[in-house]
C-alpha positions in Angstrom: 160.1 98.4 66.8 158.7 94.6 66.7 158.6 95.3 70.6 156.6 99.1 70.1 154.5 97.4 68.3 154.0 94.7 71.0 153.6 97.4 73.5 151.0 99.3 71.3 148.7 95.9 71.1 148.6 95.6 74.7 147.5 99.2 75.3 145.0 99.1 72.6 143.8 96.0 74.4 144.2 97.4 77.9 142.0 100.4 76.2 139.2 98.1 74.5 138.5 96.4 78.0 138.6 99.8 79.8 135.8 100.8 77.6 133.9 97.7 77.6 133.8 98.2 81.0 131.3 101.2 80.6 129.3 100.2 77.6 128.6 96.3 78.5 126.5 97.5 81.5 124.5 100.1 79.0 123.9 96.9 76.5 122.9 94.8 79.3 120.3 97.2 80.6 119.4 98.0 77.2 118.5 94.5 76.9 116.4 94.1 79.8 114.7 97.4 78.7 113.6 95.7 75.8 112.3 92.9 77.5 110.2 94.2 79.6 107.3 96.4 79.1 106.8 98.6 82.4 107.6 101.9 83.0 110.6 103.4 84.7 109.3 103.5 88.0 109.5 99.4 87.9 112.3 99.8 86.0 114.4 100.9 88.7 113.4 98.8 91.3 113.7 95.7 89.0 117.4 96.6 87.8 118.4 97.1 91.2 116.8 93.6 92.0 118.4 92.4 88.7 122.2 93.2 89.9 121.9 92.2 93.1 120.8 88.6 91.5 123.5 88.9 89.2 126.1 89.4 91.8 124.6 86.7 93.9 125.1 84.6 91.0 129.1 85.5 90.7 129.6 84.4 94.3 128.4 81.2 93.4 130.5 80.5 91.0 133.5 82.0 92.2 132.5 79.8 95.4 131.2 76.8 93.6 133.4 74.3 95.5 131.9 75.7 99.0 128.1 75.9 97.7 128.1 71.9 98.4 124.6 71.0 100.1 124.4 68.1 102.1 122.7 65.0 101.6 119.1 65.5 103.9 118.5 61.9 104.9 119.1 59.3 107.1 120.5 57.0 105.1 122.4 58.5 102.1 123.1 54.9 100.8 119.7 54.5 99.7 118.7 55.9 96.4 115.1 57.2 95.6 113.2 55.3 92.9 114.0 56.9 89.5 112.7 59.8 88.5 110.4 58.1 85.9 108.8 56.1 88.9 108.1 58.7 91.3 106.9 61.9 89.7 107.6 64.8 92.3 111.5 65.1 92.8 112.5 67.9 95.1 113.1 71.2 94.1 117.0 72.2 93.2 118.7 74.3 95.3 118.6 78.0 94.7 122.7 78.7 93.5 124.7 80.1 96.9 121.8 79.1 99.2 123.6 75.8 100.7 127.1 78.1 101.3 124.6 80.4 103.1 122.8 77.8 105.1 126.7 77.1 106.4 127.4 80.5 107.3 124.2 81.7 108.8 123.8 78.8 111.6 127.2 78.4 112.8 126.3 80.5 115.8 126.3 78.4 119.2 122.9 78.8 121.2 122.5 80.6 124.2 121.9 78.1 127.4 120.1 77.5 130.8 123.8 76.6 132.2 124.9 80.4 133.8 122.4 79.3 136.8 123.0 75.9 138.7 119.8 74.4 139.3 118.7 74.7 142.8 116.9 71.2 143.7 114.8 71.4 146.7 112.6 67.9 145.5 113.9 65.3 142.8 112.7 62.0 142.2 116.0 60.6 141.0 115.0 57.0 139.4 111.6 56.7 138.1 109.4 53.8 138.9 106.4 53.6 137.2 104.9 50.7 139.9 106.4 52.9 142.6 107.1 56.7 142.2 109.4 58.0 145.0 110.2 61.6 145.9 113.2 62.6 148.0 113.7 66.1 149.6 116.8 67.9 150.6 116.9 69.4 154.0 120.2 71.3 154.2 119.0 73.8 151.1 116.0 75.7 152.8 116.0 77.7 156.0 112.5 77.9 157.6 109.3 76.9 155.9 109.4 75.3 152.6 105.7 76.3 150.4 104.3 73.8 147.6 102.0 75.7 144.7 99.4 73.0 142.8 97.7 75.0 139.9 93.9 74.7 140.2 91.4 75.0 137.1 88.6 76.3 139.0 90.2 79.5 139.7 93.1 79.8 137.2 95.3 80.6 140.1 98.2 78.4 142.8 96.9 77.2 146.3 100.0 77.2 148.5 100.8 74.7 150.9 103.8 75.6 154.0 105.7 72.7 155.5 107.8 73.4 158.2 110.8 70.2 156.9 111.9 68.8 153.8 110.6 65.2 155.4 107.2 66.9 155.8 106.9 67.8 152.2 108.8 64.7 151.0 105.6 62.7 152.8 103.1 64.8 151.5 104.2 64.5 147.8 104.5 60.8 148.1 101.1 60.5 150.1 99.0 62.9 148.0 100.4 63.6 144.8 101.9 60.1 143.7 98.7 58.3 144.7 95.8 57.8 142.1 92.5 59.3 143.4 93.8 61.7 145.9 95.3 65.3 144.8 95.3 66.1 141.4 98.1 67.8 140.5 98.6 68.3 136.2 102.0 66.7 136.3 104.1 69.4 137.8 104.2 71.4 141.5 105.5 74.6 142.4 108.4 74.5 145.2 109.9 77.8 147.0 111.8 78.6 150.1 114.9 80.7 151.7 118.2 79.3 150.9 121.1 79.9 153.6 121.8 83.3 152.2 117.9 84.4 152.3 117.6 84.6 148.7 114.4 83.2 147.4 114.7 79.9 145.8 111.9 78.5 143.2 111.8 74.8 141.7 109.4 73.2 138.9 109.6 70.0 140.0 107.7 67.2 137.6 105.6 64.9 138.6 104.3 61.1 136.9 100.4 61.7 136.2 98.1 60.5 138.1 94.5 58.9 137.7 92.3 61.8 138.6 89.1 59.7 139.7 87.6 56.1 139.6 85.3 57.0 136.4 88.4 58.1 134.9 89.9 54.5 136.0 86.8 52.7 134.7 87.0 54.2 131.2 90.7 53.5 130.6 90.2 50.0 131.8 92.7 47.5 131.0 90.9 46.7 127.2 91.0 42.9 126.4 93.3 43.2 123.3 96.8 45.2 123.2 96.4 48.7 121.7 98.8 50.5 120.1 99.5 54.1 121.7 99.7 57.2 119.4 102.4 59.8 120.5 102.6 63.4 118.4 105.7 65.8 118.8 104.7 69.0 116.5 108.1 71.1 116.6 106.8 74.6 115.0 108.6 76.4 112.6 111.2 73.4 111.4 111.8 72.6 107.9 113.1 69.6 106.7 116.2 70.6 105.8 116.7 72.6 109.2 115.8 70.1 111.4 119.1 67.5 109.3 121.2 71.3 109.7 120.6 71.7 113.6 119.5 68.8 114.9 122.3 66.6 114.2 122.2 64.4 117.4 118.5 63.5 117.1 119.2 62.7 113.6 122.5 60.7 114.6 120.4 58.6 116.9 117.7 57.8 114.6 120.1 56.5 112.5 122.0 54.3 115.0 118.3 53.2 116.4 117.9 52.0 112.4 121.5 50.0 112.1 122.2 48.8 115.7 118.7 48.6 117.7 115.8 47.6 116.1 114.9 44.2 114.5 112.1 44.8 113.1 111.2 48.5 113.9 112.4 51.3 111.7 112.5 55.1 111.9 111.1 55.9 108.9 112.5 59.2 107.4 109.4 60.4 105.0 111.4 62.8 102.7 109.0 64.9 100.5 106.0 66.0 102.9 104.7 69.2 101.3 103.1 71.7 103.9 99.6 72.5 103.9 100.2 76.1 104.8 102.9 78.2 106.5 100.8 78.5 109.6 100.3 76.2 112.5 96.6 77.1 112.8 95.9 75.8 109.7 98.2 72.6 109.6 96.7 71.9 112.7 93.2 71.3 110.9 94.5 69.1 108.4 96.5 66.9 110.9 93.6 66.4 113.1 90.6 67.1 111.4 91.9 65.7 107.3 90.1 68.8 106.0 92.2 71.8 104.5 90.4 75.1 105.2 91.5 78.7 103.7 92.2 81.2 106.5 89.3 83.1 106.1 86.9 80.4 106.7 89.1 79.2 109.7 89.1 82.7 111.4 85.3 81.8 112.3 86.3 78.2 113.8 88.0 76.5 115.9 90.1 73.6 114.9 88.3 70.7 115.2 90.8 68.0 117.1 87.7 66.2 118.4 87.6 65.0 114.6 90.6 62.5 115.9 90.9 63.1 119.7 86.9 61.8 120.1 87.7 58.5 118.0 90.3 57.9 120.2 88.3 58.6 123.3 85.4 56.4 122.1 87.6 53.3 122.0 89.3 54.3 126.1 92.1 56.3 125.2 93.6 58.7 127.6 94.0 61.8 125.4 96.7 64.3 126.6 97.7 67.5 124.8 100.3 69.9 126.4 101.8 73.2 124.8 104.7 75.5 125.4 102.4 78.5 124.9 100.5 80.1 128.0 96.9 80.1 127.9 96.6 83.3 129.1 97.9 84.9 126.1 96.5 85.2 122.9 98.4 82.2 121.2 98.4 78.6 121.3 95.0 76.3 122.2 93.2 79.5 123.7 92.9 81.0 120.0 92.5 77.5 117.9 89.4 76.5 120.3 87.7 80.5 120.1 88.5 80.4 124.4 90.1 83.7 123.9 88.0 87.0 125.6 90.8 89.5 127.4 87.7 91.6 128.7 86.5 89.0 131.1 87.3 88.1 134.9 90.2 85.8 135.1 88.3 82.8 136.7 85.9 83.3 133.8 88.5 83.1 131.1 89.6 80.1 132.9 86.0 78.4 132.6 86.0 79.4 129.2 89.3 77.6 128.2 88.8 74.6 130.5 85.4 74.0 128.8 86.8 74.6 125.4 89.2 72.0 125.9 86.7 69.5 127.3 84.7 69.8 123.8 87.9 69.3 121.6 88.2 66.1 123.2 91.1 66.6 125.7 91.2 64.8 129.0 94.5 66.6 130.2 97.0 69.8 129.3 98.4 69.1 132.4 101.8 70.6 132.6 100.8 73.5 130.2 99.5 75.1 132.8 103.5 75.6 133.9 104.2 77.3 130.8 102.2 80.8 131.9 105.1 80.7 135.1 108.3 79.9 133.1 107.6 82.7 130.5 106.4 85.1 133.3 110.0 84.3 134.7 111.4 85.4 131.6 109.5 88.1 130.9 107.7 87.6 127.9 103.7 86.9 127.0 105.4 84.5 124.8 108.6 83.0 122.9 108.2 83.8 119.0 110.7 86.8 119.3 113.0 85.8 122.0 114.4 85.5 124.4 117.5 83.8 123.7 116.9 80.9 125.7 113.6 80.3 127.9 114.7 79.1 131.5 113.5 78.1 134.6 115.9 77.2 137.5 118.5 76.8 135.3 116.7 74.3 133.4 115.5 74.8 130.0 111.4 74.8 129.4 111.3 71.8 126.8 113.2 69.9 129.2 110.1 69.7 131.7 107.9 68.9 128.9 109.8 66.4 127.4 110.6 65.1 131.1 106.7 65.0 131.8 105.5 63.1 128.4 108.1 60.6 129.4 106.1 60.1 132.9 103.0 59.9 131.3 103.7 57.9 128.6 106.1 55.3 131.0 103.0 55.3 133.6 99.9 54.1 131.3 102.1 52.1 129.6 102.5 50.2 133.1 98.9 50.5 133.8 98.2 49.3 130.5 96.0 51.7 129.7 95.9 52.7 125.7 96.9 56.5 125.5 97.1 59.5 123.0 99.7 62.6 123.7 100.4 65.4 121.8 103.1 67.9 122.4 103.8 70.9 120.4 107.0 73.0 121.0 107.9 76.6 119.5 111.8 76.8 120.1 112.3 77.3 117.0 110.1 80.0 116.1 112.4 82.8 116.5 114.5 84.9 114.1 117.6 83.7 114.6 117.3 79.6 113.6 120.2 79.1 116.1 118.1 78.1 119.6 116.9 75.1 117.8 120.5 74.0 119.1 119.2 73.4 122.7 116.7 71.1 122.0 119.4 69.0 120.2 120.5 66.7 123.1 117.3 66.3 125.0 115.4 65.5 122.2 118.3 62.5 121.0 117.8 61.1 124.3 114.1 61.1 124.6 113.9 59.5 120.9 115.8 56.9 122.9 113.5 56.6 125.4 110.5 56.8 122.7 112.3 53.7 120.8 111.9 51.5 124.1 108.3 52.0 124.1 107.2 49.1 122.3 103.2 49.6 122.0 104.1 53.3 121.0 103.9 54.6 116.9 105.6 58.3 117.8 105.1 61.1 114.8 107.7 63.7 114.6 106.8 66.4 112.4 106.4 70.1 112.0 103.5 72.3 110.7 106.0 74.4 108.3 109.4 76.0 108.3 110.6 79.3 109.5 108.7 82.2 108.5 111.1 84.9 110.2 115.0 85.9 110.2 118.4 86.2 108.5 117.9 83.4 106.3 114.5 84.2 104.9 115.5 88.1 103.7 118.9 86.5 102.1 117.6 83.5 100.1 114.9 82.3 98.3 115.1 78.8 99.1 113.6 79.6 102.9 110.5 80.1 101.0 111.0 76.1 99.5 111.4 75.6 102.7 108.8 76.8 104.7 106.9 74.1 102.7 109.0 71.4 102.9 108.0 69.9 106.1 109.9 67.3 108.2 107.9 64.1 109.4 109.8 61.0 111.2 107.4 58.1 112.2 109.1 55.8 114.9 107.7 52.2 115.2 109.7 49.8 117.7 109.7 46.2 117.4 106.7 45.1 119.3 104.6 47.9 117.4 106.0 46.9 113.6 105.0 43.3 114.5 101.4 44.8 115.1 101.4 46.5 112.3 102.2 43.6 110.2 104.7 43.4 107.5 102.3 44.8 104.7 101.6 48.0 106.9 106.0 48.5 107.4 106.3 48.1 103.4 104.2 50.7 102.8 105.4 53.1 105.1 109.2 52.0 103.7 107.8 52.9 100.2 106.1 56.4 101.1 109.2 57.4 102.6 110.3 58.9 98.9 106.4 60.1 97.6 104.8 63.3 97.7 102.7 63.2 101.4 101.3 65.6 103.7 99.7 66.2 107.2 96.6 64.8 105.7 97.7 61.1 105.3 99.4 61.7 108.3 95.3 62.2 110.1 94.5 59.0 108.1 97.5 57.1 108.9 96.7 58.0 112.9 93.3 57.1 112.9 94.1 54.0 111.1 96.0 52.8 114.4 93.1 52.5 116.2 92.0 48.3 116.7 88.9 48.7 114.6 88.3 49.9 110.8 84.6 50.9 111.7 85.7 54.6 112.1 87.8 54.9 108.7 86.2 57.2 106.1 85.0 55.2 103.1 86.9 55.1 100.2 83.8 57.3 97.9 83.7 59.5 100.7 87.4 61.0 101.1 87.4 64.5 100.0 91.2 64.5 98.8 93.1 62.1 97.0 94.1 59.8 99.8 94.0 56.1 101.1 91.6 55.8 104.0 94.4 54.5 106.1 96.9 57.4 104.7 100.1 56.0 104.7 100.1 52.2 105.9 98.7 51.6 102.3 101.4 52.9 99.1 101.0 56.3 97.9 100.5 56.9 94.3 104.3 57.7 92.9 102.2 59.8 90.5 101.1 62.1 93.0 102.0 65.8 92.3 100.7 68.8 94.3 97.8 69.1 92.2 96.8 66.5 94.7 97.5 68.1 97.5 95.3 70.2 99.1 97.6 73.3 99.4 96.2 76.7 100.9 97.6 79.5 99.1 100.0 81.2 99.0 101.6 78.4 99.0 105.1 76.8 97.3 105.0 73.2 95.6 108.6 71.5 96.9 108.3 69.5 93.5 110.4 70.5 90.4 109.3 72.3 87.3 106.1 72.7 88.9 106.3 76.4 88.0 107.2 78.4 85.1 109.3 81.5 86.2 107.9 84.8 84.3 109.5 88.4 83.9 108.2 90.8 86.2 106.8 93.1 83.6 103.5 95.0 82.8 100.7 92.0 82.5 102.1 90.7 85.9 101.8 94.3 87.2 97.9 94.2 86.7 98.0 90.8 89.1 100.4 92.4 91.6 98.0 95.4 91.6 94.3 93.4 91.5 95.9 91.7 95.1 96.9 95.0 96.3 93.1 96.2 95.7 91.6 92.8 97.1 93.8 93.4 100.4 93.0 97.3 100.9 89.4 96.3 100.3 89.8 93.7 103.3 91.4 96.6 105.5 88.7 99.2 104.5 86.2 96.8 105.4 87.2 95.1 108.3 88.1 98.9 109.8 84.9 100.4 108.5 82.7 101.2 111.7 85.9 102.1 113.9 89.3 103.8 114.4 91.2 103.7 110.8 94.2 102.9 112.3 95.6 100.6 109.8 97.0 102.2 106.6 95.8 101.6 102.9 98.7 99.3 101.6 100.8 101.3 99.3 102.5 99.1 96.7 106.8 99.8 95.4 107.4 97.0 94.1 106.9 93.4 93.2 109.0 90.6 91.8 109.5 85.9 91.9 106.4 85.8 89.8 106.1 82.3 89.2 103.0 80.8 87.3 101.6 77.2 87.8 99.2 75.5 85.4 95.7 74.6 86.9 94.2 73.2 83.6 94.0 74.4 80.0 92.4 77.7 80.3 93.2 78.1 83.7 96.4 79.3 85.5 97.7 80.3 89.2 100.0 83.4 89.4 102.0 83.7 92.9 104.7 86.6 93.5 105.9 88.7 96.3 104.7 92.3 96.7 106.4 94.8 98.4 104.8 97.9 100.0 105.6 101.0 101.7 106.5 100.9 105.6 106.8 103.7 108.3 110.1 104.9 108.6 110.0 104.5 112.4 110.2 100.4 111.4 113.7 101.2 110.0 112.9 99.1 107.1 112.1 100.9 103.3 109.4 97.9 102.5 106.9 95.2 104.3 106.9 91.9 101.8 103.5 89.8 101.3 103.1 86.7 98.8 100.3 86.7 97.1 98.4 84.6 95.1 95.9 85.2 92.4 94.0 82.3 90.0 93.1 83.6 86.4 90.4 82.4 84.0 90.8 82.9 80.6 87.3 81.5 80.1 84.4 83.6 79.0 81.6 84.7 81.2 83.6 83.6 84.6 85.4 85.5 86.9 88.7 86.0 85.2 90.6 86.9 88.7 90.1 85.6 92.1 92.1 86.6 95.0 93.4 83.5 96.4 94.8 84.4 99.5 98.4 86.4 101.0 101.1 85.6 103.6 103.4 88.9 105.0 107.0 87.1 104.6 108.0 90.5 107.0 107.6 90.4 111.2 104.3 92.0 111.7 104.3 91.9 115.5 105.6 95.6 116.0 102.7 97.1 114.7 100.5 95.3 117.2 100.6 98.4 119.7 98.7 101.3 117.1 96.2 98.5 115.2 92.9 97.8 115.0 92.2 94.8 116.7 89.2 94.3 114.0 92.0 93.9 111.3 94.0 91.3 110.6 97.0 92.4 111.7 99.1 90.4 109.1 97.8 93.3 107.0 98.4 96.3 109.6 100.5 99.0 108.7 100.2 102.1 111.1 101.7 104.9 112.7 104.4 103.7 115.3 105.2 107.2 116.0 103.0 110.4 115.7 105.4 111.6 113.1 104.9 108.6 110.7 102.4 109.7 108.1 101.2 108.1 104.8 102.4 110.6 102.0 101.4 108.5 99.2 97.7 108.3 100.8 95.7 109.3 97.2 98.7 106.5 95.6 97.9 102.8 95.4 101.7 101.8 93.4 104.8 103.7 93.5 106.0 102.2 89.5 103.0 103.6 87.9 101.8 107.4 87.0 98.2 107.5 87.8 95.5 109.6 86.1 92.6 111.3 87.6 89.6 112.2 85.9 86.9 114.1 87.6 83.4 112.2 87.6 81.4 114.9 90.1 83.0 117.6 91.4 84.5 118.4 94.3 84.3 114.3 95.4 84.3 111.7 93.1 87.1 110.9 90.9 87.9 107.7 88.3 91.9 106.9 88.9 93.2 105.2 85.8 96.6 103.6 85.2 97.6 102.3 81.9 99.9 99.3 80.9 101.3 98.2 77.4 99.6 94.9 78.5 95.9 96.3 80.2 94.5 98.9 82.2 93.6 99.4 86.1 90.6 101.7 87.0 89.5 102.4 90.6 87.1 105.2 91.8 88.1 107.5 94.9 85.5 109.5 97.2 87.7 112.0 98.6 84.5 113.8 100.7 83.9 112.9 104.6 80.0 113.7 103.9 79.3 111.9 100.4 78.2 108.3 99.8 78.6 107.4 96.4 76.1 104.3 94.7 77.8 103.5 91.3 76.6 101.0 88.5 79.8 100.2 86.5 79.6 98.6 83.1 83.2 97.8 80.8 83.2 97.5 77.3 86.1 96.3 75.6 88.3 94.5 72.8 90.3 92.0 73.1 90.9 92.5 77.1 90.0 90.0 79.7 87.9 91.6 82.8 88.6 90.7 86.1 85.1 91.5 86.9 81.7 90.3 86.1 79.6 93.2 84.7 77.6 95.3 85.4 79.5 96.5 88.9 77.4 97.8 92.0 79.0 99.3 94.3 78.8 101.7 97.2 81.9 103.9 97.8 82.0 105.4 101.1 83.2 108.8 102.6 87.2 109.2 101.9 87.3 105.8 100.8 88.7 104.4 97.2 87.2 101.2 95.2 89.0 98.7 93.1 86.6 99.0 89.7 87.9 96.7 87.2 91.3 95.3 85.8 91.4 95.0 81.5 93.9 92.3 80.7 95.2 91.8 77.0 93.8 89.1 75.6 96.5 88.6 72.6 99.8 90.6 73.0 99.8 90.9 69.1 96.8 92.5 68.9 95.8 96.1 69.8 92.8 96.6 72.7 90.8 98.9 73.4 88.1 99.7 76.3 85.2 102.1 77.1 82.8 102.2 80.2 79.5 103.7 81.6 79.4 104.9 85.0 76.2 106.0 86.6 75.9 107.3 89.9 73.8 108.5 92.8 74.6 110.3 96.0 73.6 110.1 99.6 74.3 112.8 102.3 76.2 110.8 105.8 
C-alpha cells in the first residue's frame, strides 16, 4: 500500500510537470503581452525574437564552461587601471558570443599555393645602395616582354627583349637608377615557356627619384626627422585582429619582451570607431574632422590637411591601395575623380590631378591592383574571391614588399618619408581571408621594428560589416566600432621622442581614444610645433599633440565625435528598452525620413528604388545626451524582394529626441545598412544612395505593400480630396502617426498642415507647408505621449491647393 502510494505520488508529479510544460509558455507569453503595449502584428515578430534569445541563453548556460573569452591584449599580465581611475571600460561580451567566435573562425583560408610562381626575374637580396636584378634564361623561349604603366595614357607600354640577359641589363641600367625611367615601383614581365604557355610575372622594384627637382625638394635635412608609416587594415576589429592574426600578435610580444630596449609596440585597448565606413574614418585620420555622410557625399577626403604639412617639411608622400582606380571604390571615389562616361585617358588625368591636389607624390604600385583584380575576374575584393593571387602570390605580399623597398630606400637616402598603405583583405563575408595576411604581416612587422627612424601605426577604420558573425550575434555590432591601434616605436625613435611622450603613449593604452587623436599624434611627429592647432582652436576635446600627452581618464563617448548611427564601446553607456509602442514611433520616424530621401533622390528620374516597408524593429537602446535630450538607436527591418532569397533587409538607425518646447522634438541622425546591398546595384537608380535602395531583381518581383509603410500596425485611410488625396493614420497607445498620400498621377498638392495637441510632443514644428507630388506619400507628423499616466488628444487643420501636372 505504501509502495502504491509512492507510485501514485510519482505519477501525480509527472502529470503536473507535463501540464506545466504547456501552461508555462502561456504564462510567459501573457507576461510579455502585459509588458509590451503594441499591436499583435508587432507582438508576433517580437515574440519570435524573444524566443530566439531565450534559446541562445539556454545554450550559453549549458555550454558556459566553453563560453570563455580570450584576453585580447598584448601583455595579459599588465592590469589596466582600476575602474575608478578610468571612466570607460569596454562593454561586456554578449553571452554566447565567445563560443560562437570559436566556431565561426576555425576554417583554413584559401591560398595561392595551388600555383607555383613563375619567376622570370628577381631581386634576390635587396641592397638599397645598389639594387640588382637577375633574370633566368631557362624559363622562356622566344622574346621576353616588359610592361611599364604610364600615367599619361592609363595603359602599359611594352618593350621586347631577345634574351634574359638583355632584359636584366635594361632593368638594372634604366629602372633601378634615379632620374632615368620612372616605373611606379613595379613592372610586368611575360613570355612563352618551354611548353608554349604564356607566363606572366609582376616584379616589384625599389623606388627611384623622378627628377632633379624632386631630389632637391627631398634633400637630406640637417636634423634627423622621424618617418611616419601607416598601415590601415580595413574592416578588422580589435578582437578580430587578435583572433586571426596570431603570428603577428606573437611578433608584437616578442619585440616587447626580447628585442626592444627603449622602444615598444603600444597596444591601445579602447579605440572608439568614428563611423562604420572607411570614407568617414579616413576623413577623421587625415583631416582630424568627423563629417556626417550626407556632407561627405559632396566633399573629398581631405588628405592634404596632413600630407600637405609633411610635404612642406620636405617629406616624400606615398599612398598605396589594393583597389583599382578604374572602378568605383578607393582613392578615386574619395577624391571625387570618378567619371565613367569620360574617355579612359581623361579619367586617368582626372585621377592623377586629384592625387596631386591631395598632397600625394606617389601612388606607385597601386596601379598594379587593376591588373591583379582583372586576373582574378573581379573589379573589387569586397565579396570575393577567396584568395587574391597573381602568379601564385598574394596581392598583399606584393604591396608589403614595395613598402619595405620604399622605406629602406628613403632611409638609405636619409630623406624623410610619409607612407600609407590600405589593405582590404578582411573586407569580405567570412572573416577568414584575413588569415592569409598573418605570416606576411608578422615578417613585415619585424622589418618595421628595424626601421629605427620610423614610427608605424597599424590601425583600422571599423570592424567587419558583413557575414555570419554579423547575422549570428549582436557582439559584432560592438566589434564594428571597437577598432585596433598598434604603434611601433623602435629604439632610436623612442630616444628621439623622449621619455615623457613614451610615458604618455604607455598611459593612453588604457584610455578611450579615436582616430582624431591619431591625426593629432601623426602631425605632432613633425620637427616643428608651429603647424599644430592651438588649443583654443581645437574642434574636439583632444590634445594638440594627440596621444603624446596624457588623455583624460574621465573621457567617455560623449567626448568622441561619433557619426551616427554609432555604438559606444564603453560599459553602461546605453539603457536597453523594450520594442514597445512608444519606440515604434521612433522606428516610424526613421522609416519616414529614409523614404523621403529615396523619393527626393529619384524624383526626376526612373523610380527604380522602392519605398521601404518596415516589418519589425528591435535592439532599442537609449543614450542620454542631457537632462532633456536622448538618442534612440534601434535596428529596423524592411521587406526584401523574394528574388534575394531573404525576407528582410536590416538597418541601424539613430534618432535624436528632445522634450524641450519650441524645438524640433525628433531629428533623424542617420542610418547604416547592416545586410549587404551590392546585389541591388544592377537594378538601382544611380541617383539614390545604394545603401537605401531595394529594387526589383527580377521582373516578377513586385511590392505588394506599395500603399503600406509598416506591417505591424493597421493604417486608417481618410479621404481629403477624392479621388486623389488621403490622410493616413496609425494610432498607438503612446502616440499617433499621420501621413498624407497622393494616389493620382496628374495632380500636385500644396498642403498647409497644423497639429494641435494635448499631452503629446510634436515631432515637427508647426505649421507645416509641403508639396505632395503625384503618386507619393509624405510624412506629416508623429505625436509622442508626454506623460504616460495621462490621456492624450490631438486635432489638426489641413488646407490644400491643387495643381494640374
